Backbone as CSV, one residue per row, in Angstrom:
resi,resn,N_x,N_y,N_z,CA_x,CA_y,CA_z,C_x,C_y,C_z
1,UNK,0.855,-1.189,0.000,0.000,0.000,0.000,0.889,1.236,0.000
2,UNK,0.567,2.208,-0.867,1.388,3.404,-0.971,1.357,4.178,0.326
3,UNK,2.462,4.845,0.647,2.540,5.595,1.897,1.622,6.801,1.841
4,UNK,1.305,7.342,3.037,0.410,8.488,3.110,0.967,9.688,2.363
5,UNK,2.316,9.794,2.328,2.941,10.919,1.627,2.655,10.872,0.136
6,UNK,2.448,9.667,-0.398,2.184,9.537,-1.821,0.697,9.554,-2.131
7,UNK,-0.139,9.035,-1.200,-1.565,8.947,-1.445,-2.245,10.254,-1.061
8,UNK,-1.982,11.281,-1.817,-2.586,12.574,-1.562,-3.078,13.143,-2.871
9,UNK,-3.988,14.077,-2.792,-4.489,14.722,-4.004,-3.389,15.539,-4.645
10,UNK,-3.439,15.655,-5.965,-2.433,16.423,-6.694,-2.569,17.900,-6.354
11,UNK,-1.457,18.517,-6.022,-1.481,19.931,-5.679,-1.539,20.787,-6.937
12,UNK,-2.431,21.735,-6.973,-2.568,22.652,-8.091,-1.665,23.863,-7.872
13,UNK,-1.604,24.700,-8.896,-0.792,25.908,-8.770,-1.268,26.744,-7.597
14,UNK,-0.346,27.280,-6.839,-0.671,28.084,-5.666,0.343,29.212,-5.572
15,UNK,0.145,30.059,-4.576,1.097,31.154,-4.386,2.493,30.610,-4.125
16,UNK,2.562,29.468,-3.410,3.864,28.872,-3.117,4.543,28.386,-4.390
17,UNK,3.809,27.632,-5.244,4.427,27.059,-6.437,4.758,28.113,-7.473
18,UNK,3.967,29.206,-7.517,4.242,30.241,-8.519,5.478,31.055,-8.171
19,UNK,5.855,31.066,-6.892,7.004,31.858,-6.481,8.262,31.022,-6.284
20,UNK,8.167,29.722,-6.403,9.318,28.863,-6.152,10.285,28.913,-7.341
21,UNK,11.514,28.492,-7.088,12.507,28.418,-8.159,12.108,27.330,-9.143
22,UNK,12.488,27.445,-10.429,12.152,26.407,-11.411,12.735,25.059,-11.012
23,UNK,12.049,24.010,-11.388,12.531,22.672,-11.090,13.864,22.437,-11.801
24,UNK,14.764,21.757,-11.139,16.029,21.353,-11.762,15.740,20.123,-12.624
25,UNK,16.122,20.162,-13.887,15.858,19.057,-14.808,17.110,18.732,-15.602
26,UNK,17.488,17.464,-15.625,18.576,16.989,-16.466,18.077,15.770,-17.241
27,UNK,18.338,15.763,-18.531,17.944,14.665,-19.413,19.210,13.929,-19.848
28,UNK,19.284,12.639,-19.536,20.458,11.827,-19.875,20.051,10.724,-20.851
29,UNK,21.031,10.229,-21.606,20.746,9.276,-22.679,21.579,8.014,-22.510
30,UNK,20.961,6.865,-22.760,21.657,5.575,-22.783,21.550,5.042,-24.211
31,UNK,22.672,4.917,-24.946,22.605,4.669,-26.385,22.168,3.277,-26.803
32,UNK,22.445,2.256,-26.008,22.112,0.892,-26.447,20.609,0.707,-26.613
33,UNK,19.838,1.176,-25.657,18.384,1.051,-25.734,17.711,2.373,-26.098
34,UNK,18.518,3.404,-26.375,17.990,4.740,-26.714,17.018,5.235,-25.652
35,UNK,17.401,5.034,-24.390,16.553,5.402,-23.270,16.952,6.760,-22.703
36,UNK,15.946,7.580,-22.393,16.165,8.817,-21.654,15.893,8.579,-20.176
37,UNK,16.818,9.049,-19.347,16.633,9.079,-17.904,16.553,10.538,-17.490
38,UNK,15.617,10.841,-16.599,15.399,12.230,-16.189,15.675,12.395,-14.703
39,UNK,16.493,13.388,-14.382,16.752,13.779,-13.010,15.975,15.056,-12.736
40,UNK,15.107,15.029,-11.721,14.356,16.209,-11.314,14.693,16.523,-9.865
41,UNK,14.931,17.801,-9.576,15.290,18.180,-8.226,14.695,19.509,-7.815
42,UNK,14.544,19.692,-6.526,14.111,20.953,-5.950,15.372,21.733,-5.577
43,UNK,15.622,22.885,-6.215,16.861,23.632,-5.950,16.996,24.079,-4.503
44,UNK,15.893,24.210,-3.781,15.956,24.710,-2.410,16.160,23.586,-1.397
45,UNK,15.317,22.568,-1.429,15.448,21.472,-0.461,16.535,20.482,-0.854
46,UNK,16.905,20.464,-2.151,17.884,19.542,-2.745,17.342,18.116,-2.852
47,UNK,16.053,17.908,-2.600,15.459,16.587,-2.797,15.245,16.338,-4.282
48,UNK,15.417,15.070,-4.698,15.392,14.770,-6.123,14.859,13.363,-6.370
49,UNK,14.543,13.106,-7.644,14.167,11.769,-8.075,14.675,11.542,-9.486
50,UNK,14.789,10.275,-9.850,15.173,9.875,-11.205,14.029,9.100,-11.833
51,UNK,13.758,9.372,-13.106,12.738,8.652,-13.852,13.422,7.774,-14.899
52,UNK,13.076,6.505,-14.915,13.557,5.511,-15.883,15.086,5.393,-15.947
53,UNK,15.721,5.107,-14.823,17.169,4.863,-14.845,17.497,3.527,-15.503
54,UNK,18.701,3.438,-16.048,19.183,2.237,-16.743,20.376,1.673,-15.977
55,UNK,20.448,0.349,-15.875,21.506,-0.281,-15.092,22.889,0.165,-15.533
56,UNK,23.145,0.176,-16.840,24.481,0.496,-17.349,24.912,1.925,-17.034
57,UNK,23.976,2.812,-16.776,24.329,4.210,-16.510,23.988,4.629,-15.074
58,UNK,23.749,3.666,-14.201,23.424,3.984,-12.808,24.582,4.713,-12.110
59,UNK,25.820,4.282,-12.389,26.972,4.956,-11.787,27.044,6.409,-12.245
60,UNK,26.803,6.646,-13.520,26.794,8.017,-14.049,25.737,8.865,-13.351
61,UNK,24.546,8.306,-13.213,23.449,9.047,-12.603,23.733,9.355,-11.139
62,UNK,24.264,8.372,-10.422,24.593,8.577,-9.015,25.658,9.658,-8.857
63,UNK,26.639,9.659,-9.756,27.696,10.666,-9.698,27.127,12.060,-9.925
64,UNK,26.199,12.193,-10.864,25.599,13.501,-11.126,24.796,13.980,-9.916
65,UNK,24.060,13.068,-9.308,23.303,13.428,-8.107,24.242,13.984,-7.035
66,UNK,25.373,13.317,-6.845,26.332,13.761,-5.829,26.961,15.101,-6.214
67,UNK,27.328,15.258,-7.485,27.962,16.499,-7.930,27.044,17.704,-7.734
68,UNK,25.752,17.495,-7.928,24.794,18.588,-7.806,24.328,18.791,-6.365
69,UNK,24.843,17.981,-5.452,24.492,18.134,-4.052,23.049,17.799,-3.746
70,UNK,22.511,16.793,-4.435,21.114,16.414,-4.273,20.972,15.182,-3.386
71,UNK,19.805,15.026,-2.820,19.447,13.824,-2.075,18.396,13.069,-2.883
72,UNK,18.764,11.907,-3.399,17.851,11.152,-4.244,16.861,10.374,-3.378
73,UNK,15.595,10.742,-3.490,14.551,10.074,-2.714,14.009,8.836,-3.415
74,UNK,13.854,8.940,-4.758,13.183,7.873,-5.488,13.859,7.602,-6.833
75,UNK,13.871,6.312,-7.215,14.193,5.881,-8.576,12.896,5.319,-9.137
76,UNK,12.315,6.038,-10.080,10.945,5.789,-10.528,10.953,5.205,-11.936
77,UNK,10.132,4.195,-12.166,9.981,3.618,-13.500,8.585,3.872,-14.032
78,UNK,8.503,4.283,-15.298,7.191,4.503,-15.918,6.473,3.190,-16.209
79,UNK,7.232,2.085,-16.307,6.638,0.762,-16.538,7.728,-0.289,-16.399
80,UNK,7.359,-1.540,-16.523,8.324,-2.638,-16.512,8.927,-2.748,-17.906
81,UNK,10.138,-2.284,-18.055,10.771,-2.182,-19.375,11.164,-3.550,-19.935
82,UNK,11.140,-3.643,-21.261,11.536,-4.876,-21.940,12.851,-4.730,-22.693
83,UNK,13.348,-3.501,-22.843,14.538,-3.291,-23.676,15.788,-2.966,-22.875
84,UNK,15.667,-2.873,-21.550,16.843,-2.663,-20.703,16.490,-3.037,-19.274
85,UNK,17.515,-3.292,-18.486,17.315,-3.524,-17.058,17.339,-2.174,-16.349
86,UNK,16.359,-1.953,-15.506,16.297,-0.698,-14.777,17.497,-0.526,-13.845
87,UNK,17.876,0.726,-13.624,18.942,1.027,-12.684,18.454,1.221,-11.262
88,UNK,17.158,0.989,-11.015,16.599,1.243,-9.679,17.324,0.467,-8.592
89,UNK,17.547,-0.813,-8.828,18.189,-1.639,-7.821,19.594,-1.168,-7.498
90,UNK,20.361,-0.832,-8.534,21.729,-0.352,-8.321,21.740,0.978,-7.584
91,UNK,20.807,1.858,-7.922,20.772,3.168,-7.279,20.412,3.066,-5.806
92,UNK,19.612,2.077,-5.439,19.287,1.866,-4.031,20.546,1.540,-3.232
93,UNK,21.500,0.867,-3.888,22.768,0.543,-3.229,23.755,1.701,-3.276
94,UNK,23.788,2.393,-4.420,24.746,3.479,-4.603,24.386,4.711,-3.776
95,UNK,23.091,4.934,-3.575,22.622,6.115,-2.863,21.648,5.680,-1.773
96,UNK,22.171,5.251,-0.634,21.305,4.768,0.448,20.221,5.786,0.805
97,UNK,19.025,5.285,1.007,17.870,6.143,1.254,16.979,6.284,0.051
98,UNK,17.517,5.947,-1.125,16.716,5.967,-2.349,15.761,4.773,-2.357
99,UNK,14.504,5.013,-2.737,13.512,3.957,-2.831,13.072,3.763,-4.279
100,UNK,12.825,2.508,-4.641,12.321,2.209,-5.977,10.810,2.375,-6.013
101,UNK,10.300,2.866,-7.166,8.874,3.150,-7.325,8.400,2.638,-8.671
102,UNK,7.240,1.975,-8.683,6.630,1.531,-9.934,5.136,1.340,-9.699
103,UNK,4.373,1.310,-10.771,2.935,1.102,-10.667,2.618,-0.273,-10.084
104,UNK,1.619,-0.307,-9.221,1.162,-1.586,-8.675,0.709,-2.527,-9.801
105,UNK,0.109,-1.966,-10.846,-0.418,-2.795,-11.926,0.671,-3.426,-12.783
106,UNK,1.925,-3.007,-12.598,3.028,-3.632,-13.332,3.288,-5.049,-12.842
107,UNK,2.923,-5.321,-11.584,3.216,-6.623,-10.984,4.639,-6.757,-10.502
108,UNK,5.442,-5.711,-10.643,6.856,-5.770,-10.274,7.057,-5.419,-8.810
109,UNK,8.147,-5.929,-8.244,8.522,-5.581,-6.885,9.086,-4.162,-6.847
110,UNK,8.857,-3.478,-5.733,9.409,-2.138,-5.518,9.209,-1.766,-4.067
111,UNK,9.938,-0.748,-3.637,9.750,-0.246,-2.281,8.398,0.444,-2.137
112,UNK,7.979,1.140,-3.205,6.720,1.884,-3.180,5.943,1.572,-4.457
113,UNK,4.678,1.217,-4.308,3.795,1.009,-5.451,2.832,2.186,-5.556
114,UNK,2.640,2.672,-6.766,1.780,3.833,-6.987,0.593,3.457,-7.859
115,UNK,-0.423,4.319,-7.813,-1.641,4.123,-8.577,-2.100,5.458,-9.146
116,UNK,-3.109,5.397,-10.002,-3.716,6.595,-10.574,-4.038,7.610,-9.471
117,UNK,-3.594,8.867,-9.685,-3.902,9.934,-8.751,-2.901,10.134,-7.640
118,UNK,-1.977,9.181,-7.437,-0.950,9.356,-6.410,0.031,10.456,-6.822
119,UNK,0.633,11.091,-5.837,1.655,12.101,-6.093,2.962,11.688,-5.446
120,UNK,4.043,11.936,-6.161,5.380,11.684,-5.651,6.016,13.040,-5.362
121,UNK,6.333,13.310,-4.109,6.810,14.615,-3.691,8.333,14.639,-3.562
122,UNK,8.916,15.749,-4.006,10.332,16.027,-3.768,10.440,17.527,-3.535
123,UNK,10.758,17.887,-2.283,10.761,19.292,-1.923,9.383,19.901,-2.093
124,UNK,9.312,21.067,-2.736,8.033,21.745,-2.950,7.340,21.305,-4.233
125,UNK,7.926,20.331,-4.924,7.366,19.845,-6.185,6.680,18.489,-5.994
126,UNK,5.843,18.141,-6.952,5.211,16.828,-6.943,4.942,16.380,-8.367
127,UNK,5.003,15.082,-8.583,4.605,14.480,-9.845,3.272,13.764,-9.639
128,UNK,2.292,14.105,-10.464,1.014,13.400,-10.462,1.149,12.125,-11.293
129,UNK,0.611,11.036,-10.792,0.605,9.771,-11.520,-0.679,9.654,-12.332
130,UNK,-0.538,9.483,-13.643,-1.680,9.231,-14.516,-1.503,7.858,-15.154
131,UNK,-2.401,6.953,-14.886,-2.334,5.635,-15.509,-2.509,5.793,-17.015
132,UNK,-1.562,5.228,-17.775,-1.633,5.326,-19.244,-1.285,3.973,-19.857
133,UNK,-2.084,2.932,-19.551,-1.793,1.580,-20.044,-2.011,1.446,-21.538
134,UNK,-1.549,0.328,-22.050,-1.691,0.031,-23.475,-0.415,-0.561,-24.027
135,UNK,0.714,0.098,-23.768,2.008,-0.501,-24.090,2.222,-1.693,-23.157
136,UNK,2.001,-1.468,-21.870,1.879,-2.529,-20.869,0.729,-2.126,-19.950
137,UNK,0.170,-3.068,-19.175,-0.926,-2.707,-18.269,-0.502,-1.760,-17.150
138,UNK,0.789,-1.721,-16.827,1.260,-0.914,-15.712,1.911,0.391,-16.098
139,UNK,1.744,0.847,-17.323,2.357,2.104,-17.748,1.704,3.296,-17.059
140,UNK,2.529,4.253,-16.661,2.029,5.502,-16.093,2.763,6.675,-16.732
141,UNK,2.097,7.821,-16.708,2.683,9.094,-17.123,2.781,9.968,-15.881
142,UNK,3.917,10.650,-15.726,4.122,11.530,-14.579,4.027,12.985,-15.039
143,UNK,3.163,13.755,-14.383,2.916,15.146,-14.757,3.354,16.049,-13.613
144,UNK,4.235,17.011,-13.913,4.657,17.959,-12.878,3.448,18.748,-12.395
145,UNK,3.442,19.142,-11.122,2.229,19.683,-10.515,1.719,20.966,-11.147
146,UNK,2.548,21.703,-11.892,2.035,22.881,-12.600,1.668,22.565,-14.053
147,UNK,1.726,21.280,-14.401,1.374,20.783,-15.746,2.238,21.410,-16.846
148,UNK,3.459,21.775,-16.500,4.383,22.331,-17.494,5.149,21.250,-18.234
149,UNK,5.205,20.031,-17.679,5.933,18.950,-18.326,5.342,17.608,-17.921
150,UNK,5.428,16.644,-18.853,4.927,15.292,-18.609,5.968,14.293,-19.084
151,UNK,6.156,13.255,-18.294,7.118,12.199,-18.593,6.297,10.959,-18.954
152,UNK,6.257,10.658,-20.256,5.234,9.768,-20.804,5.671,8.322,-20.968
153,UNK,6.917,8.003,-20.590,7.366,6.630,-20.751,7.281,6.199,-22.201
154,UNK,6.730,5.000,-22.441,6.558,4.499,-23.804,5.147,4.728,-24.333
155,UNK,4.265,5.290,-23.506,2.892,5.509,-23.972,2.875,6.474,-25.146
156,UNK,3.603,7.574,-25.018,3.684,8.571,-26.089,5.136,8.910,-26.333
157,UNK,5.589,8.665,-27.560,6.927,9.048,-27.985,6.810,10.269,-28.887
158,UNK,7.916,10.851,-29.279,7.886,11.995,-30.186,7.555,11.496,-31.579
159,UNK,6.369,11.863,-32.051,5.835,11.427,-33.358,5.660,9.908,-33.427
160,UNK,5.410,9.295,-32.292,5.206,7.850,-32.271,4.584,7.421,-30.961
161,UNK,4.690,6.128,-30.679,4.181,5.579,-29.421,4.808,4.209,-29.216
162,UNK,4.651,3.672,-28.024,5.171,2.349,-27.732,4.395,1.269,-28.470
163,UNK,5.035,0.155,-28.745,4.382,-0.961,-29.428,3.422,-1.670,-28.475
164,UNK,2.531,-2.448,-29.040,1.478,-3.090,-28.236,1.372,-4.585,-28.505
165,UNK,2.445,-5.189,-29.019,2.362,-6.583,-29.453,3.010,-7.562,-28.474
166,UNK,3.326,-7.134,-27.248,3.837,-8.058,-26.233,3.562,-7.442,-24.862
167,UNK,3.846,-8.181,-23.783,3.618,-7.726,-22.403,2.169,-7.266,-22.181
168,UNK,1.223,-8.031,-22.690,-0.204,-7.749,-22.536,-0.587,-6.374,-23.078
169,UNK,0.089,-5.958,-24.150,-0.237,-4.679,-24.762,-1.588,-4.700,-25.447
170,UNK,-2.168,-3.525,-25.631,-3.469,-3.399,-26.291,-3.525,-2.048,-26.990
171,UNK,-3.647,-2.072,-28.319,-3.641,-0.835,-29.104,-4.837,0.053,-28.762
172,UNK,-6.007,-0.526,-28.590,-7.185,0.282,-28.273,-7.015,0.988,-26.925
173,UNK,-6.494,0.253,-25.956,-6.268,0.840,-24.635,-5.252,1.969,-24.701
174,UNK,-4.174,1.768,-25.460,-3.143,2.802,-25.583,-3.719,4.059,-26.229
175,UNK,-4.497,3.905,-27.258,-5.095,5.052,-27.958,-5.902,5.905,-26.978
176,UNK,-6.741,5.255,-26.194,-7.581,5.990,-25.253,-6.753,6.582,-24.113
177,UNK,-5.706,5.879,-23.687,-4.838,6.420,-22.649,-4.213,7.737,-23.073
178,UNK,-3.662,7.760,-24.266,-2.987,8.967,-24.747,-3.984,10.107,-24.928
179,UNK,-5.129,9.819,-25.545,-6.098,10.880,-25.810,-6.759,11.403,-24.540
180,UNK,-6.955,10.538,-23.559,-7.683,10.943,-22.357,-6.779,11.413,-21.219
181,UNK,-5.548,10.909,-21.153,-4.676,11.228,-20.027,-3.538,12.186,-20.378
182,UNK,-3.162,12.253,-21.654,-2.031,13.098,-22.054,-2.484,14.247,-22.944
183,UNK,-3.286,13.964,-23.944,-3.728,15.022,-24.854,-4.691,16.002,-24.200
184,UNK,-5.165,15.717,-23.001,-6.012,16.655,-22.262,-5.200,17.657,-21.450
185,UNK,-3.889,17.508,-21.442,-3.013,18.476,-20.771,-2.909,19.748,-21.609
186,UNK,-2.454,20.866,-21.039,-2.294,22.097,-21.827,-1.401,21.869,-23.040
187,UNK,-1.701,22.571,-24.117,-0.961,22.374,-25.355,0.518,22.653,-25.246
188,UNK,0.913,23.583,-24.362,2.331,23.922,-24.216,3.051,23.044,-23.202
189,UNK,2.374,22.058,-22.646,3.025,21.113,-21.731,4.101,20.342,-22.487
190,UNK,5.313,20.331,-21.958,6.430,19.652,-22.613,6.304,18.141,-22.437
191,UNK,6.558,17.421,-23.503,6.501,15.956,-23.491,7.919,15.407,-23.491
192,UNK,8.243,14.645,-22.444,9.540,13.991,-22.337,9.310,12.478,-22.349
193,UNK,9.677,11.794,-23.442,9.422,10.355,-23.556,10.548,9.520,-22.962
194,UNK,10.300,8.218,-22.858,11.322,7.309,-22.332,12.376,6.962,-23.372
195,UNK,12.051,7.125,-24.645,12.981,6.761,-25.720,12.847,7.737,-26.876
196,UNK,13.921,7.840,-27.652,13.831,8.433,-28.980,14.922,7.811,-29.841
197,UNK,14.547,7.488,-31.075,15.454,6.780,-31.980,15.907,7.665,-33.143
198,UNK,15.567,8.962,-33.087,15.872,9.855,-34.201,16.593,11.123,-33.762
199,UNK,17.076,11.172,-32.525,17.830,12.327,-32.072,16.987,13.466,-31.532
200,UNK,15.685,13.268,-31.387,14.818,14.299,-30.824,14.777,14.162,-29.304
201,UNK,14.584,15.276,-28.610,14.681,15.249,-27.157,13.394,15.626,-26.442
202,UNK,12.562,16.462,-27.045,11.372,16.945,-26.357,10.328,17.373,-27.386
203,UNK,9.066,17.279,-27.001,7.967,17.734,-27.845,6.977,18.468,-26.950
204,UNK,5.794,18.767,-27.477,4.725,19.361,-26.677,3.434,18.599,-26.930
205,UNK,2.484,18.786,-26.026,1.174,18.152,-26.202,0.552,18.601,-27.512
206,UNK,0.603,19.893,-27.811,-0.016,20.387,-29.039,0.646,19.808,-30.284
207,UNK,1.972,19.699,-30.276,2.660,19.091,-31.417,2.167,17.663,-31.654
208,UNK,2.103,16.878,-30.588,1.721,15.479,-30.752,0.235,15.327,-31.078
209,UNK,-0.596,16.220,-30.550,-2.028,16.177,-30.876,-2.264,16.421,-32.357
210,UNK,-1.397,17.235,-32.975,-1.633,17.631,-34.367,-0.694,16.979,-35.374
211,UNK,0.474,16.499,-34.927,1.491,16.019,-35.850,1.839,14.538,-35.702
212,UNK,1.436,13.898,-34.610,1.798,12.492,-34.415,1.104,11.643,-35.475
213,UNK,1.859,10.981,-36.355,1.233,10.284,-37.485,0.362,9.109,-37.088
214,UNK,0.555,8.545,-35.919,-0.282,7.426,-35.478,-1.496,7.910,-34.694
215,UNK,-1.255,8.839,-33.776,-2.309,9.192,-32.829,-3.239,10.292,-33.319
216,UNK,-3.014,10.791,-34.539,-3.994,11.663,-35.189,-4.979,10.848,-36.026
217,UNK,-4.766,9.534,-36.104,-5.694,8.640,-36.799,-6.926,8.393,-35.936
218,UNK,-7.961,7.819,-36.535,-9.073,7.329,-35.728,-8.600,6.122,-34.937
219,UNK,-9.350,5.748,-33.930,-8.962,4.607,-33.106,-8.843,3.340,-33.947
220,UNK,-9.791,3.101,-34.827,-9.759,1.880,-35.638,-8.579,1.883,-36.595
221,UNK,-8.252,3.044,-37.166,-7.081,3.142,-38.038,-5.800,2.904,-37.247
222,UNK,-5.748,3.454,-36.049,-4.594,3.265,-35.178,-4.387,1.786,-34.872
223,UNK,-5.451,1.079,-34.547,-5.349,-0.348,-34.226,-4.787,-1.117,-35.422
224,UNK,-5.230,-0.803,-36.628,-4.728,-1.487,-37.826,-3.234,-1.251,-38.001
225,UNK,-2.796,-0.014,-37.799,-1.366,0.293,-37.909,-0.564,-0.495,-36.881
226,UNK,-1.014,-0.477,-35.637,-0.276,-1.135,-34.563,-0.261,-2.651,-34.733
227,UNK,-1.304,-3.205,-35.317,-1.377,-4.654,-35.522,-0.506,-5.127,-36.679
228,UNK,0.046,-4.188,-37.444,0.830,-4.574,-38.622,2.220,-3.942,-38.641
229,UNK,2.777,-3.660,-37.465,4.124,-3.093,-37.410,5.194,-4.131,-37.734
230,UNK,4.948,-5.381,-37.347,5.890,-6.482,-37.638,7.317,-6.160,-37.175
231,UNK,7.432,-5.719,-35.954,8.738,-5.370,-35.408,9.422,-6.597,-34.807
232,UNK,10.748,-6.647,-34.829,11.453,-7.758,-34.177,11.305,-7.685,-32.670
233,UNK,11.455,-8.810,-32.002,11.380,-8.856,-30.547,12.539,-8.050,-29.957
234,UNK,12.305,-7.272,-28.895,13.403,-6.541,-28.253,14.537,-7.486,-27.854
235,UNK,15.770,-7.094,-28.139,16.908,-7.974,-27.942,17.097,-8.393,-26.486
236,UNK,16.757,-7.523,-25.554,17.024,-7.808,-24.142,15.807,-8.306,-23.372
237,UNK,14.684,-8.541,-24.055,13.430,-8.813,-23.352,13.500,-10.051,-22.463
238,UNK,14.212,-11.099,-22.883,14.188,-12.356,-22.133,14.854,-12.251,-20.770
239,UNK,15.799,-11.328,-20.611,16.406,-11.156,-19.294,16.040,-9.820,-18.662
240,UNK,15.631,-8.835,-19.467,15.277,-7.536,-18.904,13.979,-7.605,-18.102
241,UNK,12.957,-8.245,-18.662,11.674,-8.281,-17.962,11.762,-9.033,-16.634
242,UNK,12.360,-10.241,-16.602,12.481,-10.911,-15.286,13.269,-10.081,-14.269
243,UNK,14.331,-9.421,-14.709,15.104,-8.589,-13.790,14.284,-7.398,-13.305
244,UNK,13.534,-6.793,-14.217,12.749,-5.622,-13.847,11.565,-5.966,-12.952
245,UNK,11.102,-7.187,-13.025,10.054,-7.616,-12.092,10.593,-7.692,-10.670
246,UNK,11.929,-7.694,-10.533,12.581,-7.693,-9.218,13.272,-6.353,-8.972
247,UNK,12.756,-5.306,-9.593,13.318,-3.964,-9.396,14.741,-3.865,-9.943
248,UNK,15.074,-4.689,-10.939,16.379,-4.619,-11.545,17.468,-5.333,-10.787
249,UNK,17.113,-6.039,-9.706,18.112,-6.751,-8.920,17.872,-8.243,-9.074
250,UNK,18.838,-8.951,-9.636,18.714,-10.404,-9.750,18.864,-11.016,-8.371
251,UNK,17.787,-11.541,-7.841,17.794,-12.065,-6.485,18.466,-13.437,-6.450
252,UNK,19.293,-13.715,-5.451,19.924,-15.039,-5.339,18.879,-16.089,-4.991
253,UNK,19.091,-17.340,-5.396,18.116,-18.366,-5.066,18.022,-18.571,-3.564
254,UNK,16.823,-18.887,-3.085,16.626,-19.073,-1.650,17.106,-20.439,-1.221
């Protein structure tokens, strides 16, 4: 069960949030799986969290946290990844006090399980959890409390979206998730995805609402496209998913 600190209503803009310093944001890249990891911090309290860390770059991320004088509270995953092993487990060891976080619907182990409507707090900031299943049943999108930025995982990519042909994916569910949970955000809300394969780093809700070649289709057209992608199986899926179900830590046999 999520802690009381997380099970709270999402805080809206207030006099406090409008006068606070801008959130500290760093976007890092892991080339093998083309994964983006995001470091968010409160410049005043120095509390921070990481979104979608990768095992191979956990040392890099931990070093950056230390260099910036931050205290990492959480290593958060948008879903149970199939293309890389999460760095959550390693970061828990590298930065004592850090807790792993993932959606309860992912079925994965973690220190903290979150659900639709939960907020993850760091300093004066908070991320709202929006369930956005379809790529996997446990996918979530994290929205900063002033709705200036959203971290969409694989649900919405820049001019694309996550595939739906494995891990209990469903194209119809993904279509409705994006349109109802992400496209309803303000048009100038920045979109930060979990991956990009073309060198792009950020988009906006309005750009994707009007320019995304898949998600501007009707739902039925979208389903046909997704059902005929014929993509190869992710190279790391056979060992990444089992590891990620254990928070990225291969547990020794009992």
